[in-house]
N, C-alpha and C positions, 0 to 999 in steps of 0.2 A: 268651976270652969269645965268646959267640954274638951276632951282630948282628941276630938275628931280633927283631922287635918284640914287646914284651910284650903279653899278651892284654888288659891294662888299657888299653894305648894305642890299641887298635882302636876306631875311631869308626864308628858305624852311619850309613849314608848318609841315612837318614830323619831323623836328628837335625840334619843340615846343611840340609835343604830348608826354606825359609820358606813362609809362607802364600801368597806371590804365585805360587809354582810349583805350588800345589795344583791338581788337576784341577777343571774347571768344575762337575762334579757335586757337589763338596764345598761349593759356594757356597750361602748361604741362599737359599731360594726367593723368588719375587716377593712372595708374601703375607707371608713373614716380614720381608722388607726393608721393606715398607710398614708393617707393624705396629710394628717397632722404631723406624722414623723417626717414627711418630705418638707413641709413648711418649716418645722423646727430645724431641719438640717440646712435650710436656706437654698433648696434646690427647686428648679422649675420643672414642669412636666416635660419640656423639651430636653432638659439636661438628663433627666431620668431615662427618657426614651433613648437618647444617644448612648448612654452608658450600658443600658440593658438590652438594646435592640428590640425592645417591645414597642410597637407602633403607638403613636400619640393617642389615637382614638381608643385603643384598648386600655391605655393607662387611665384615661378619663373615665371609661366605663367601669373599671375595677374600683376606682376611688368612689364611684357612685353605687357600688355593690351590684353592678350588672356584669355577670360572668358569661352571658350568652354569646358575646363576641369573641370569646377565647377559643371556641371550637370544640368544647367538651371538657369533662372534669380533669382529664389528664393534663391538658394544656393549661387549664385554669390553675391547677395546683402548681405547675411549673412557673407560671407568671407571678403568682403570689409569692413563691419562694424567692424568685429573682428580684422583685420589687422590694421585698423586705430586706434583703441583703443590701440593696442600693441605698436605702434610707436608714440603715443602722439598726434594724429590728431583728429579733430572733426568728428566723424563717420556720423553724420546726414548730413553734407554738402556733403561728398563724396557719400553717398547713394543717395541723391537727384540729384546729378550730374549724377550718373550712370543711374537713372531712366530717366532723360532727354535725355540721349544719347542712351537709349535702349528701347524707346517706352513707357515710363511711368511705373508707379508702377503696378505690376501685380494685377489684380482684384482677390479678394478671391473667391474661388469656393465653392458654397453652398454644404454642406455635404449631405443634404437630397436627392437630385436627384441621387448622386453617390451610396448611400448605401440603398436606399429604395428598398426593395425586391419586385419583380414583383408578383402581386397577381394572382395566377392561379385559375381560376374558375373551379370547378369540373364539369366534363361533366355529363350531365343528363343521367342516365342509362335508356335505352329503355326496355320496358317489354319483357321478354323472352316468346314469344308466343309458341315456339316449346316445351319448357318444360311444359308449361301449358296444351297443347294438349296431350302430352304423359301422364301426370298425370291424365287427364280426362278419357283417354282411359283405363288406368289401373284400375281406379275406376269402370268404367262400366263393364269391364270384371270380376272384382272381385264380383260385386253385382250380375251379372247373374249367375256366378258359385255358389255363396252361395244360390241363390234362387232355382236352379235346384237340388242342393244336399239336401237341407232341405225343399223341397216342401211338401205340404199336399195332395199328390195324393192318398194315401192308408192308411188303418187303421194301417198297420204295422209301417208306418213312424210316425204316431201320438204316437204310443206306445213308439217309440224310442226317441221321443222328451220330454218325461217325465223327469224332472230333478231328479237326484239322490240325496237323502239327505245324510247327513254325517253318516258315520258308527257309530253305538252305541258304546259307550266306554265300554270296558270290565271291569267287576267288579272284584276286587281283590278277589281271593279265599283264605280265611284264613287271619290271622293277619300277618302284616309285621314283618319280622324277625329283631330284633334289631341288630345294627352293632356290630361286634365283637370288644371287647375291646383290644386295642393294648398295650401290656405290655411295660413299659418304659425300655430303655436300661439299662442293669446292670451297676452299678458303677464299675469303675476299681478296682481290688483287687490285692493283691500280687501274687495270682495264675495266674491272667491274665498277669501281668507284667513278671512273670517267664517264660512265653511262648516266649522266645527269641531264635534266632538261636545260636547254639552251636559254630559255626565257626566264630563268630563275637563278638566284645565287644560292649555291649549296656549299655548306661548310661541314666537314667531318673532323671531330676531335677525338684522339685516342691517347689515353695516359699510358705510355710505354715504359718509362723509367721509374716513375713514382706517382703518387697521388697529387692532384692539383685542384685548387678551387677555380671554377670558371663561371662566367656570366655571359649570357647571350641575349641580345635584344634585336627586335625587328626594326625596320626603318621608322615606323610610327611610334616607337618607344615601348612597344609591348614586350614584357619580359618573357622570354622563352625558357630560360633555365637559369637558376642561381643556386649553386651547390657544389658539393665535393665530387670529383671524378676520381674513383679509386683506380689503382694500377690494373691495367687490362680492360677497363671499361671504355666504351665509346659513346659518343653522342653526335647526331646529325641534325642540322638545322637548315631551313630553307626560307627564303623570302622573295618577293617579286622584284625588289630593287636592291636592298642593302642589309647587311648583318653587322652588328657592332659587338665585339668580343672583348672580354677582359680575362687574361690568363694570370692566375696567381703564382703559378710555378711554371713558367713558359718552357723551361728546359726539359720538362718531363712530358711535353705534349707533342704528338705527331699530328700535323695539320694538313688537311687536303681541302682545297678551295676549287669548286667547279670541276672536280675530278682530277686536279693536278696537285701534287705534293708541293708544299711550300718549303723551300730549301733554306730559309733564313735560320741562322744558328742562334737559338735562344739559350740563355744561361739558366742554370738551376737556381731557383729562388727568385728569378727575375719576373717582375710584373709587366705585362704587355697589354696595351690597349690597341686593338686592331679593328679595322672596318673593311669589308669586302663588298664588291658590287658584281654585276653580271659579266663584267668585262673579262677578267681572268684573275689569277691569284696575285693581284697587285694591291698592296696596302693602300687604302684610300686616305 
């Protein structure tokens, strides 16, 4: 009998090799790995986009291994890392694989050469000879003109060159008149208050004893004053026909109507409502 192995016992070497010995090119791509992990996690593209804030078209493009929409390698690496975390994969392994397939990790660009401002050396200013010559000529002409005008050729010119002294101060003739004394303005009196127009109603209020709240309205309802009158303060109101008053502390108020003092005796703290017309100081 022959010891040669039967043809049926020959085993192909490819049948013995398992998936771990397969070349790296036979591995699923980065996009397929991300897509399969998303499906296994039960996530939709919309849900991944919402959780990672990576736009839906970019998620679709990465799962199809199209990284051109990411805007460069730096952004593509960031998107791969973010999507891997969202679907439960190791981001470092996928980013390392992306770098190996796309020329390695991008080298950091030093910031100093990009942002260093170019130093501009100021240009040295050349001397302005033209301006200097013009100034010299003007100075020479001025000196010659001054010499000719003030030269010492004759006696008359010497006499003209004598400096004039200051004029003597005039002596005051007589004693200075004292300033006129200005008389102080006269205090208001009842006669001055009486000088009021006859065709209007005029009311003057003065807080003599204490402060008082007052209100004054014209005939048409216009509010002329509404406030506190401090002790010593005065207010004067006029209208063509009638004035309506409210005195919060009537006993502290001195009242003149159409130039005449109202002699009514008001009590302290008493509230009075009064109305006056052009007739005279009679309560309306």
